[in-house]
KEPA-183864 format. One record per residue: residue number from 1; residue in one letter; x, y, z of N, C-alpha, C in turn. Coordinates in pm, whole numbers, plus 50000, padded with zeros to 5 digits. Last residue first. Layout:
REM residues N
ZAMI  pos  code  n.east  n.north   n.up  ca.east  ca.north  ca.up  c.east  c.north   c.up
ZAMI  NUM     A       X        Y      Z        X         Y      Z       X        Y      Z
...
***
This chain:
REM residues 338
ZAMI  pos  code  n.east  n.north   n.up  ca.east  ca.north  ca.up  c.east  c.north   c.up
ZAMI  338     D   07199    68288  68704    07109     68260  68591   07185    68256  68460
ZAMI  337     V   07333    68139  68981    07363     68229  68870   07274    68192  68754
ZAMI  336     K   07303    68129  69340    07262     68083  69207   07305    68186  69103
ZAMI  335     A   07351    68029  69678    07394     68109  69563   07351    68046  69432
ZAMI  334     G   07304    67901  69912    07186     67940  69834   07221    68022  69712
ZAMI  333     S   07493    67799  70078    07490     67944  70061   07364    67992  69990
ZAMI  332     A   07448    67526  70060    07437     67591  70191   07423    67743  70178
ZAMI  331     K   07502    67483  69787    07367     67456  69842   07346    67528  69973
ZAMI  330     V   07773    67553  69780    07675     67625  69696   07534    67607  69750
ZAMI  329     V   07880    67362  69955    07892     67504  69986   07788    67586  69908
ZAMI  328     K   07826    67123  69818    07765     67145  69950   07768    67293  69988
ZAMI  327     E   07986    67165  69599    07843     67145  69577   07767    67170  69707
ZAMI  326     W   08238    67164  69706    08179     67293  69670   08031    67283  69638
ZAMI  325     K   08273    66883  69749    08285     66979  69858   08212    67109  69825
ZAMI  324     K   08252    66775  69491    08155     66736  69596   08154    66837  69710
ZAMI  323     T   08474    66898  69373    08341     66917  69315   08233    66885  69419
ZAMI  322     E   08687    66797  69519    08654     66939  69530   08514    66969  69477
ZAMI  321     T   08692    66530  69428    08669     66560  69570   08622    66704  69589
ZAMI  320     A   08750    66569  69156    08628     66498  69195   08591    66529  69341
ZAMI  319     I   09002    66693  69173    08889     66766  69115   08756    66702  69157
ZAMI  318     Y   09151    66478  69277    09135     66601  69355   09015    66682  69306
ZAMI  317     A   09152    66300  69065    09086     66261  69191   09058    66383  69277
ZAMI  316     S   09303    66456  68885    09168     66411  68850   09089    66374  68975
ZAMI  315     F   09545    66474  69019    09468     66596  68994   09323    66562  68960
ZAMI  314     E   09629    66207  69012    09606     66274  69141   09518    66397  69124
ZAMI  313     A   09658    66173  68735    09564     66089  68811   09529    66153  68945
ZAMI  312     P   09859    66364  68668    09724     66373  68611   09620    66292  68690
ZAMI  311     T   10030    66458  68977    10020     66380  68853   09879    66396  68797
ZAMI  310     M   10089    66793  69108    10025     66661  69109   10033    66591  68973
ZAMI  309     G   10203    67036  69169    10268     66953  69068   10214    66813  69062
ZAMI  308     S   10224    67296  69375    10189     67155  69382   10267    67075  69279
ZAMI  307     P   10281    67585  69587    10304     67508  69465   10271    67360  69483
ZAMI  306     I   10067    67803  69725    10141     67684  69766   10158    67593  69643
ZAMI  305     A   10081    68161  69743    10040     68039  69672   10127    67922  69716
ZAMI  304     G   10180    68390  69856    10069     68325  69923   10017    68201  69854
ZAMI  303     Q   10405    68499  69758    10279     68562  69715   10157    68497  69780
ZAMI  302     S   10597    68333  69847    10600     68470  69899   10473    68546  69863
ZAMI  301     L   10540    68108  69693    10514     68104  69837   10510    68244  69897
ZAMI  300     L   10632    68196  69442    10489     68168  69463   10455    68168  69611
ZAMI  299     R   10909    68223  69493    10830     68336  69440   10682    68316  69467
ZAMI  298     E   10982    67968  69567    10989     68076  69667   10909    68198  69624
ZAMI  297     S   10936    67835  69318    10869     67793  69442   10866    67906  69545
ZAMI  296     L   11110    67965  69139    10965     67972  69120   10890    67938  69248
ZAMI  295     A   11366    67917  69269    11325     68049  69219   11174    68061  69208
ZAMI  294     P   11385    67639  69332    11379     67741  69437   11326    67876  69389
ZAMI  293     T   11166    67420  69157    11287     67502  69155   11276    67611  69261
ZAMI  292     K   10921    67297  69153    11013     67257  69261   11140    67342  69264
ZAMI  291     L   10799    67385  68926    10741     67427  69054   10827    67390  69173
ZAMI  290     A   10947    67250  68731    10959     67396  68743   10910    67445  68879
ZAMI  289     K   10858    66987  68773    11001     67018  68786   11020    67168  68809
ZAMI  288     A   10589    67016  68712    10627     66976  68848   10774    67009  68875
ZAMI  287     S   10614    67079  68439    10551     67174  68532   10594    67144  68675
ZAMI  286     E   10729    66847  68337    10806     66973  68330   10748    67079  68423
ZAMI  285     Q   10521    66663  68395    10656     66642  68447   10738    66772  68447
ZAMI  284     Q   10302    66771  68253    10297     66756  68399   10437    66745  68458
ZAMI  283     I   10395    66752  67991    10365     66884  68047   10363    66877  68199
ZAMI  282     R   10419    66473  67969    10537     66557  67954   10515    66696  68013
ZAMI  281     G   10151    66389  68000    10255     66347  68094   10378    66434  68089
ZAMI  280     V   10029    66504  67776    09982     66537  67911   10090    66506  68013
ZAMI  279     I   10171    66364  67580    10179     66511  67587   10140    66557  67727
ZAMI  278     D   10093    66103  67629    10235     66137  67643   10254    66287  67649
ZAMI  277     A   09817    66102  67581    09866     66085  67719   10012    66123  67734
ZAMI  276     P   09671    66339  67362    09756     66222  67383   09820    66219  67522
ZAMI  275     T   09347    66452  67446    09485     66492  67422   09577    66373  67452
ZAMI  274     G   09099    66379  67530    09151     66311  67411   09293    66354  67375
ZAMI  273     A   08982    66695  67638    08975     66549  67648   09025    66487  67518
ZAMI  272     P   09214    66968  67644    09090     66908  67594   09094    66756  67608
ZAMI  271     A   09387    67006  67963    09385     67003  67816   09250    66949  67771
ZAMI  270     L   09485    67209  68243    09404     67104  68183   09412    67117  68031
ZAMI  269     L   09650    67314  68538    09650     67302  68392   09564    67185  68347
ZAMI  268     G   09494    67494  68815    09566     67383  68753   09554    67382  68602
ZAMI  267     F   09436    67624  69137    09455     67653  68995   09536    67540  68933
ZAMI  266     W   09214    67700  69413    09323     67627  69350   09322    67652  69200
ZAMI  265     S   09117    67855  69730    09115     67839  69584   09226    67747  69537
ZAMI  264     S   08910    67803  70028    09033     67837  69956   09019    67807  69807
ZAMI  263     A   08742    67841  70298    08710     67851  70155   08834    67898  70080
ZAMI  262     D   08606    67794  70600    08722     67749  70521   08683    67750  70374
ZAMI  261     F   08479    67826  70925    08489     67890  70793   08617    67848  70722
ZAMI  260     G   08449    67728  71181    08446     67633  71070   08458    67695  70932
ZAMI  259     K   08306    68018  71321    08355     67881  71343   08340    67793  71219
ZAMI  258     V   08398    68310  71316    08304     68240  71228   08351    68095  71225
ZAMI  257     P   08427    68568  71561    08466     68435  71514   08356    68372  71427
ZAMI  256     G   08646    68621  71351    08504     68660  71346   08437    68671  71481
ZAMI  255     A   08899    68514  71376    08883     68659  71391   08738    68703  71401
ZAMI  254     E   08891    68242  71326    08935     68287  71459   08905    68435  71482
ZAMI  253     A   08787    68234  71065    08730     68148  71170   08767    68197  71309
ZAMI  252     I   08957    68392  70923    08821     68443  70948   08755    68364  71059
ZAMI  251     T   09284    68406  71069    09184     68341  70984   09048    68402  71018
ZAMI  250     P   09484    68714  71092    09414     68595  71146   09324    68528  71041
ZAMI  249     V   09796    68818  70981    09652     68828  70955   09582    68702  71004
ZAMI  248     E   10060    68760  71012    10000     68852  71110   09849    68865  71094
ZAMI  247     P   10141    68602  70797    10118     68541  70928   10050    68630  71031
ZAMI  246     L   10137    68573  70508    10072     68685  70576   10039    68643  70719
ZAMI  245     A   10256    68345  70424    10292     68468  70353   10236    68593  70421
ZAMI  244     A   10141    68149  70570    10281     68179  70600   10325    68308  70534
ZAMI  243     S   09809    68203  70683    09901     68191  70570   10042    68230  70612
ZAMI  242     R   09640    68003  70933    09697     68130  70886   09793    68103  70770
ZAMI  241     Q   09399    67751  70837    09517     67797  70910   09564    67931  70853
ZAMI  240     A   09178    67742  70675    09162     67693  70812   09280    67736  70900
ZAMI  239     S   09138    68048  70476    09181     67910  70500   09165    67871  70646
ZAMI  238     T   09085    68315  70440    08971     68223  70437   09008    68077  70463
ZAMI  237     V   09215    68575  70654    09231     68479  70544   09123    68372  70555
ZAMI  236     G   09115    68916  70726    09125     68775  70760   09146    68689  70638
ZAMI  235     L   09161    69183  70659    09091     69153  70784   09106    69007  70825
ZAMI  234     A   09374    69417  70510    09342     69274  70524   09278    69247  70660
ZAMI  233     K   09320    69692  70312    09328     69650  70453   09284    69504  70462
ZAMI  232     L   09515    69827  70044    09404     69745  70092   09429    69706  70237
ZAMI  231     K   09736    69979  70020    09620     70020  69939   09494    69940  69975
ZAMI  230     G   09971    69908  70135    09877     69985  70216   09754    70032  70141
ZAMI  229     A   10137    69739  70006    10151     69881  69973   10056    69970  70053
ZAMI  228     K   10049    69495  70096    10183     69539  70137   10201    69689  70114
ZAMI  227     I   09805    69489  69960    09806     69487  70108   09939    69543  70158
ZAMI  226     Q   09893    69482  69699    09811     69596  69741   09803    69605  69894
ZAMI  225     P   10029    69236  69688    10103     69360  69663   10026    69484  69712
ZAMI  224     M   09803    69052  69760    09922     69073  69842   09997    69204  69814
ZAMI  223     A   09606    69000  69572    09581     69104  69674   09708    69144  69750
ZAMI  222     S   09708    68794  69419    09674     68919  69351   09649    69033  69450
ZAMI  221     P   09758    68590  69619    09865     68644  69533   09831    68777  69464
ZAMI  220     L   09495    68546  69751    09607     68611  69817   09715    68666  69722
ZAMI  219     N   09189    68631  69597    09299     68536  69609   09421    68610  69664
ZAMI  218     D   08949    68826  69797    09035     68801  69681   09135    68689  69708
ZAMI  217     F   08673    68924  69876    08741     68803  69923   08835    68759  69810
ZAMI  216     M   08623    69273  69942    08638     69162  69846   08708    69046  69915
ZAMI  215     L   08458    69598  69975    08534     69482  70022   08537    69372  69918
ZAMI  214     D   08362    69826  69834    08400     69834  69976   08490    69720  70021
ZAMI  213     M   08410    70006  69522    08372     69888  69598   08424    69901  69742
ZAMI  212     T   08511    70254  69466    08379     70220  69412   08321    70100  69487
ZAMI  211     G   08773    70291  69552    08664     70328  69642   08523    70304  69589
ZAMI  210     G   09003    70207  69427    08949     70339  69391   08832    70384  69476
ZAMI  209     I   09027    69950  69521    09128     70049  69561   09076    70191  69536
ZAMI  208     L   08804    69846  69385    08812     69838  69531   08912    69942  69584
ZAMI  207     D   08868    69886  69120    08751     69957  69175   08750    69954  69328
ZAMI  206     L   09093    69717  69108    09105     69859  69071   08990    69940  69130
ZAMI  205     L   08983    69469  69171    09076     69532  69264   09092    69681  69235
ZAMI  204     A   08835    69420  68938    08765     69431  69067   08854    69503  69168
ZAMI  203     P   09032    69396  68738    08940     69511  68736   08864    69531  68867
ZAMI  202     G   09164    69152  68857    09231     69276  68820   09139    69397  68819
ZAMI  201     S   08989    68935  68883    09030     69009  69003   09091    69145  68970
ZAMI  200     G   08720    68932  68638    08852     68895  68688   08888    68980  68808
ZAMI  199     R   08498    69073  68564    08550     68973  68470   08693    68932  68508
ZAMI  198     Y   08283    69093  68860    08366     69150  68754   08414    69038  68663
ZAMI  197     P   07981    69126  69048    08077     69041  68979   08152    69117  68870
ZAMI  196     F   07889    69243  69346    07915     69298  69213   08021    69211  69145
ZAMI  195     H   07652    69202  69607    07756     69142  69523   07765    69209  69386
ZAMI  194     V   07607    69350  69913    07562     69356  69773   07676    69310  69681
ZAMI  193     L   07551    69158  70202    07646     69241  70128   07603    69237  69981
ZAMI  192     F   07407    69087  70496    07370     69110  70356   07468    69209  70294
ZAMI  191     T   07461    68816  70735    07476     68953  70688   07432    68965  70541
ZAMI  190     G   07494    68575  70875    07362     68639  70870   07368    68784  70826
ZAMI  189     T   07725    68433  70870    07719     68547  70964   07584    68617  70965
ZAMI  188     M   07694    68234  70683    07738     68195  70817   07730    68308  70920
ZAMI  187     T   07616    68381  70454    07529     68278  70511   07565    68248  70656
ZAMI  186     K   07840    68543  70411    07708     68604  70433   07614    68505  70502
ZAMI  185     F   08035    68346  70366    08049     68439  70478   07914    68502  70513
ZAMI  184     L   07940    68237  70130    07948     68152  70249   07958    68239  70375
ZAMI  183     E   07971    68456  69963    07837     68402  69985   07834    68315  70111
ZAMI  182     G   08252    68486  69967    08165     68593  70016   08026    68543  70049
ZAMI  181     S   08326    68248  69851    08377     68279  69985   08289    68386  70048
ZAMI  180     L   08208    68277  69598    08152     68180  69693   08203    68200  69835
ZAMI  179     H   08377    68474  69482    08234     68498  69499   08177    68407  69608
ZAMI  178     I   08615    68329  69491    08610     68462  69550   08464    68499  69579
ZAMI  177     S   08568    68112  69340    08581     68088  69484   08577    68221  69559
ZAMI  176     T   08308    68205  69104    08447     68188  69144   08453    68162  69294
ZAMI  175     G   08043    68260  69051    08085     68121  69058   08229    68099  69096
ZAMI  174     N   08091    68564  68883    07996     68470  68939   08054    68329  68938
ZAMI  173     G   08404    68731  68952    08303     68676  68862   08211    68580  68934
ZAMI  172     S   08564    68835  69141    08625     68816  69008   08527    68755  68910
ZAMI  171     S   08374    69081  69327    08430     68947  69306   08487    68940  69166
ZAMI  170     A   08287    69317  69590    08334     69284  69455   08378    69139  69448
ZAMI  169     M   08026    69430  69775    08126     69323  69771   08162    69290  69627
ZAMI  168     N   07930    69716  69951    07940     69652  69820   08055    69552  69818
ZAMI  167     L   07710    69778  70218    07846     69744  70178   07844    69670  70045
ZAMI  166     K   07445    69805  70270    07522     69928  70251   07667    69903  70211
ZAMI  165     G   07295    69582  70333    07292     69630  70194   07374    69754  70169
ZAMI  164     P   07240    69672  70671    07224     69573  70564   07216    69637  70425
ZAMI  163     N   07383    69775  70916    07363     69849  70790   07347    69752  70673
ZAMI  162     A   07414    69599  71120    07347     69726  71152   07313    69807  71027
ZAMI  161     K   07552    69400  70990    07420     69368  71049   07342    69496  71080
ZAMI  160     A   07785    69537  70922    07699     69484  70816   07559    69451  70869
ZAMI  159     Y   07896    69589  71176    07855     69700  71089   07756    69652  70983
ZAMI  158     K   07946    69324  71268    07863     69416  71347   07809    69529  71259
ZAMI  157     I   08122    69234  71072    07995     69166  71093   07896    69258  71166
ZAMI  156     L   08336    69413  71112    08266     69409  70984   08129    69346  70999
ZAMI  155     D   08420    69348  71369    08369     69484  71342   08287    69485  71213
ZAMI  154     A   08512    69088  71319    08399     69109  71412   08336    69247  71391
ZAMI  153     V   08730    69142  71161    08616     69072  71102   08492    69090  71189
ZAMI  152     T   08843    69481  71236    08847     69336  71247   08727    69275  71175
ZAMI  151     N   08795    69746  71193    08935     69704  71206   08951    69553  71210
ZAMI  150     I   08587    69991  71099    08603     69846  71086   08753    69812  71087
ZAMI  149     K   08471    70250  71093    08535     70199  71216   08546    70046  71215
ZAMI  148     A   08394    70354  70858    08295     70268  70924   08347    70210  71055
ZAMI  147     A   08625    70490  70788    08501     70566  70803   08396    70486  70880
ZAMI  146     E   08804    70273  70763    08825     70375  70866   08697    70452  70894
ZAMI  145     A   08697    70140  70543    08709     70070  70671   08723    70170  70786
ZAMI  144     K   08726    70332  70346    08591     70286  70382   08592    70218  70518
ZAMI  143     A   09005    70349  70339    08927     70468  70374   08786    70430  70416
ZAMI  142     P   09079    70082  70260    09118     70138  70390   09035    70259  70434
ZAMI  141     N   08866    69844  70135    08922     69974  70102   08954    70042  70235
ZAMI  140     M   08952    69514  70255    08863     69631  70246   08941    69752  70193
ZAMI  139     V   08959    69156  70216    09023     69288  70215   08919    69398  70200
ZAMI  138     L   09011    68834  70296    08908     68937  70304   08978    69072  70317
ZAMI  137     V   09166    68606  70081    09182     68700  70193   09073    68806  70184
ZAMI  136     N   09210    68256  70012    09156     68388  69980   09175    68476  70102
ZAMI  135     P   09497    68045  69951    09391     68096  70038   09334    68225  69979
ZAMI  134     V   09565    67816  69690    09576     67955  69735   09464    67991  69833
ZAMI  133     G   09771    67578  69526    09657     67606  69612   09676    67743  69673
ZAMI  132     A   09884    67522  69187    09898     67578  69323   09765    67587  69394
ZAMI  131     V   09860    67329  68979    09974     67421  68985   09994    67474  69127
ZAMI  130     L   09787    67003  68915    09750     67113  69005   09874    67202  69015
ZAMI  129     T   09791    66892  68572    09851     66904  68706   09790    67019  68785
ZAMI  128     I   09594    66785  68382    09739     66772  68368   09807    66778  68504
ZAMI  127     P   09284    66637  68285    09363     66707  68387   09512    66681  68368
ZAMI  126     A   09115    66680  68003    09218     66589  68053   09300    66665  68156
ZAMI  125     F   08761    66739  67958    08898     66780  67987   08987    66663  68031
ZAMI  124     D   08497    66665  67936    08554     66743  67826   08700    66782  67847
ZAMI  123     K   08413    66532  68169    08424     66458  68043   08500    66532  67933
ZAMI  122     I   08424    66744  68368    08493     66616  68383   08519    66550  68247
ZAMI  121     P   08282    66969  68289    08415     66987  68348   08494    66857  68361
ZAMI  120     D   08123    67002  67992    08127     66912  68107   08267    66919  68166
ZAMI  119     F   07989    67321  67885    08082     67210  67875   08069    67123  67999
ZAMI  118     P   07806    67514  67940    07837     67493  67799   07933    67376  67776
ZAMI  117     M   07546    67444  68180    07687     67462  68151   07715    67435  68002
ZAMI  116     K   07283    67573  68361    07320     67515  68232   07465    67547  68202
ZAMI  115     P   07272    67675  68617    07173     67574  68579   07207    67505  68447
ZAMI  114     Y   07568    67709  68809    07498     67745  68685   07397    67637  68648
ZAMI  113     L   07662    67578  69039    07611     67714  69048   07526    67754  68928
ZAMI  112     S   07771    67339  68986    07668     67342  69090   07595    67476  69093
ZAMI  111     Q   07956    67403  68796    07851     67308  68758   07741    67298  68863
ZAMI  110     N   08134    67580  68933    08035     67629  68834   07924    67531  68800
ZAMI  109     I   08320    67444  69109    08204     67519  69157   08095    67539  69053
ZAMI  108     G   08530    67311  68988    08479     67262  69115   08348    67322  69158
ZAMI  107     H   08619    67425  68748    08616     67279  68760   08571    67224  68895
ZAMI  106     T   08599    67703  68762    08564     67636  68637   08545    67486  68653
ZAMI  105     G   08680    67740  69040    08552     67788  68985   08511    67710  68862
ZAMI  104     V   08928    67640  69070    08824     67578  69151   08686    67621  69101
ZAMI  103     T   09043    67659  68724    09036     67702  68864   08933    67620  68940
ZAMI  102     G   09282    67619  68454    09152     67605  68518   09159    67643  68665
ZAMI  101     M   09431    67721  68205    09463     67736  68347   09328    67738  68417
ZAMI  100     L   09435    67499  67929    09356     67588  68016   09421    67598  68153
ZAMI   99     L   09584    67483  67600    09569     67439  67738   09486    67541  67815
ZAMI   98     T   09649    67380  67284    09562     67471  67359   09538    67411  67497
ZAMI   97     Y   09808    67186  67179    09845     67324  67150   09753    67427  67215
ZAMI   96     G   09733    66923  67206    09837     66974  67294   09876    67118  67272
ZAMI   95     D   09520    66841  67057    09653     66818  67000   09767    66874  67085
ZAMI   94     A   09229    66841  67031    09302     66772  67139   09443    66736  67091
ZAMI   93     P   09095    67159  66939    09154     67030  66901   09237    66971  67015
ZAMI   92     S   08843    67294  67167    08964     67306  67083   09016    67167  67045
ZAMI   91     K   08641    67287  67349    08604     67265  67209   08721    67281  67113
ZAMI   90     A   08767    67350  67587    08695     67222  67577   08665    67186  67432
ZAMI   89     V   08850    67612  67535    08950     67504  67540   08882    67368  67524
ZAMI   88     L   08604    67744  67543    08689     67756  67424   08790    67642  67419
ZAMI   87     D   08524    67688  67802    08448     67629  67691   08530    67633  67562
ZAMI   86     A   08702    67847  67945    08706     67701  67962   08635    67631  67847
ZAMI   85     G   08622    68106  67868    08755     68055  67833   08765    67904  67843
ZAMI   84     V   08356    68100  67974    08382     68135  67834   08517    68079  67789
ZAMI   83     N   08368    68040  68249    08309     67943  68156   08340    67972  68010
ZAMI   82     G   08450    68232  68425    08552     68143  68370   08500    68047  68266
ZAMI   81     G   08219    68376  68478    08286     68306  68586   08390    68206  68540
ZAMI   80     A   08162    68495  68221    08076     68392  68280   08148    68309  68386
ZAMI   79     G   08493    68585  68112    08348     68587  68096   08280    68469  68165
ZAMI   78     P   08812    68616  67930    08722     68622  68046   08575    68613  68010
ZAMI   77     K   09077    68510  67818    08943     68497  67759   08840    68498  67871
ZAMI   76     N   09410    68576  67756    09299     68600  67849   09167    68597  67774
ZAMI   75     E   09681    68364  67693    09571     68441  67632   09458    68454  67733
ZAMI   74     V   10025    68310  67692    09905     68325  67774   09804    68413  67702
ZAMI   73     V   10221    68076  67519    10164     68210  67518   10034    68216  67598
ZAMI   72     F   10515    67935  67505    10387     67906  67569   10325    68043  67595
ZAMI   71     P   10736    67877  67230    10666     67973  67316   10537    67915  67374
ZAMI   70     Q   10957    67594  67265    10853     67665  67189   10784    67764  67282
ZAMI   69     G   11121    67439  67425    11178     67507  67309   11078    67572  67217
ZAMI   68     F   11044    67315  67660    11002     67254  67533   11054    67324  67408
ZAMI   67     A   11157    67466  67869    11164     67319  67871   11138    67257  67734
ZAMI   66     R   11096    67730  67805    11237     67687  67811   11249    67535  67801
ZAMI   65     S   10816    67716  67825    10880     67760  67699   11025    67713  67694
ZAMI   64     L   10786    67654  68091    10749     67553  67991   10809    67588  67855
ZAMI   63     E   10872    67896  68200    10941     67772  68238   10912    67662  68135
ZAMI   62     P   10690    68081  68100    10830     68088  68057   10909    67961  68089
ZAMI   61     A   10443    67982  68235    10462     67980  68088   10608    67989  68045
ZAMI   60     L   10437    68034  68512    10471     67900  68464   10507    67897  68315
ZAMI   59     A   10363    68300  68533    10483     68255  68605   10531    68121  68549
ZAMI   58     R   10130    68315  68391    10245     68391  68340   10375    68356  68413
ZAMI   57     A   09966    68158  68555    09990     68118  68416   10115    68187  68361
ZAMI   56     L   09965    68312  68791    10023     68178  68791   10056    68130  68650
ZAMI   55     I   09837    68550  68702    09970     68556  68764   10039    68419  68757
ZAMI   54     D   09586    68451  68619    09676     68514  68523   09820    68516  68575
ZAMI   53     T   09485    68371  68863    09490     68275  68751   09591    68323  68649
ZAMI   52     T   09492    68613  69010    09584     68504  69044   09594    68400  68932
ZAMI   51     G   09469    68900  68783    09424     68813  68890   09522    68698  68911
ZAMI   50     G   09576    69029  68559    09595     69090  68690   09551    69004  68808
ZAMI   49     P   09337    68996  68287    09473     69007  68341   09474    69066  68482
ZAMI   48     A   09029    68804  68336    09103     68921  68290   09245    68922  68348
ZAMI   47     F   09003    68445  68280    08974     68569  68353   09061    68681  68298
ZAMI   46     P   09093    68201  68181    08952     68239  68162   08908    68360  68243
ZAMI   45     V   09370    68171  67988    09332     68213  68123   09189    68265  68113
ZAMI   44     V   09517    67928  67790    09401     68018  67804   09374    68044  67952
ZAMI   43     I   09815    67904  67649    09751     67874  67777   09639    67975  67795
ZAMI   42     R   09929    67770  67341    09863     67877  67415   09802    67824  67545
ZAMI   41     V   10239    67708  67187    10128     67651  67264   10061    67766  67340
ZAMI   40     P   10396    67733  66862    10359     67786  66993   10236    67718  67054
ZAMI   39     K   10519    67415  66727    10468     67551  66709   10427    67603  66848
ZAMI   38     N   10580    67163  66787    10656     67221  66676   10601    67358  66636
ZAMI   37     P   10618    66988  67096    10549     67090  67016   10639    67140  66902
ZAMI   36     W   10586    66695  66900    10516     66800  66976   10612    66855  67079
ZAMI   35     T   10766    66513  66804    10711     66610  66709   10636    66721  66780
ZAMI   34     G   10849    66350  67013    10949     66397  66918   10897    66500  66820
ZAMI   33     Q   10535    66213  67037    10671     66204  67088   10770    66249  66981
ZAMI   32     S   10286    66208  66918    10342     66338  66952   10489    66332  66992
ZAMI   31     W   10126    66005  66860    10231     66030  66762   10310    66155  66797
ZAMI   30     A   09994    65765  67079    10028     65905  67057   10143    65917  66958
ZAMI   29     V   09724    65569  67135    09853     65570  67067   09885    65714  67030
ZAMI   28     G   09472    65597  67242    09582     65577  67335   09719    65574  67270
ZAMI   27     P   09298    65449  66968    09297     65527  67093   09416    65494  67181
ZAMI   26     T   09422    65459  66639    09404     65376  66757   09406    65459  66884
ZAMI   25     A   09487    65612  66427    09346     65616  66469   09321    65536  66595
ZAMI   24     A   09750    65551  66386    09716     65689  66426   09575    65698  66478
ZAMI   23     L   09723    65289  66299    09789     65316  66426   09754    65455  66479
ZAMI   22     A   09599    65326  66053    09532     65247  66157   09591    65277  66294
ZAMI   21     A   09795    65472  65919    09663     65532  65940   09589    65460  66053
ZAMI   20     C   10003    65284  65912    10020     65413  65981   09886    65475  66015
ZAMI   19     A   09886    65086  65756    09924     65055  65894   09941    65182  65976
ZAMI   18     A   09860    65224  65517    09739     65175  65585   09769    65145  65732
ZAMI   17     L   10128    65266  65456    10041     65383  65480   09916    65342  65556
ZAMI   16     W   10207    64998  65419    10271     65080  65522   10184    65201  65558
ZAMI   15     H   10046    64921  65207    10032     64851  65335   10090    64935  65449
ZAMI   14     R   10145    65092  65011    10004     65102  65051   09983    65037  65187
ZAMI   13     R   10406    64996  64992    10385     65135  65036   10242    65154  65085
ZAMI   12     S   10354    64738  64899    10422     64757  65028   10397    64897  65082
ZAMI   11     L   10239    64797  64652    10161     64727  64754   10222    64749  64892
ZAMI   10     A   10453    64919  64526    10330     64996  64546   10245    64934  64655
ZAMI    9     M   10635    64708  64522    10670     64830  64593   10545    64913  64623
ZAMI    8     H   10504    64524  64360    10533     64489  64500   10560    64614  64582
ZAMI    7     T   10504    64673  64124    10376     64636  64185   10396    64604  64333
ZAMI    6     P   10775    64698  64064    10698     64819  64094   10566    64787  64163
ZAMI    5     T   10935    64418  64242    10878     64481  64122   10806    64608  64161
ZAMI    4     P   11235    64360  64412    11093     64393  64418   11048    64462  64291
ZAMI    3     H   11450    64102  64280    11430     64241  64317   11281    64272  64322
ZAMI    2     S   11628    63806  64375    11512     63874  64313   11502    64016  64364
ZAMI    1     M   11922    63646  64286    11861     63737  64385   11749    63814  64319
***
């Protein structure tokens, strides 16, 4: 019986290492199974704390932490309508440790709104799953609404036409669906509202409640607690149908009437392009599982968000459709960001 010589052993080890290196370099071959995650994963929220993007990320993060046995930590990186945080993720290593809670703004609107983008929303990302769809809601500071005798969307249109430029409209940032909902409203009603972009819904809502701002087309989950508490007056939701979470509030289309008005938001997880497919698949599966649990599902629905859990392929197709839709909205509104 022959035994391997030291030379044979060295050659075998070299061959094994070479094979490993070749396999690791092969596109589509993932080494993550069983090893990912072995350290904390961060979910970048490209807006300030307190808005719907932040609310959804912080609702999902603990579920993923439990599923994978590692902390999923939310980090807020606001700026440029979400572009600052999205760009950070686009340029991060494609190893599954940096994810983005993207929005209709970062992945459906901004490329039509900004003349120059720091990243490509399609080529630079691997879609994971749509977390939730969310209607926006037109809200006013109650004291301002009372002073101007505004109780309905029709009242608002009448007042705005009689007082052009006297109403201040807050948004969570240039290019967000919150901003574009307002621009679309201005275009369809022939009104002039002065736009003030913030670095997220949280700070915008504070100024709206405080009376610095007059109105806002906010995402329903972040506005809902303030509406329920009487700190904001809801005039209409921006979706085609009324929201089950706020059934007493009419749609803008029926309340204006502003025929055909429909401008809703969505939020989803994405990873840097090139992230191993098995990592993307595992995150999608656990996210979808969490979004189906009664506790999380009912919590989101009560806030006005509609849970999803799309597959990566479905989410990719959805982003493509939304990009075309919002390109038309941007052109129709004439909105631009320098």
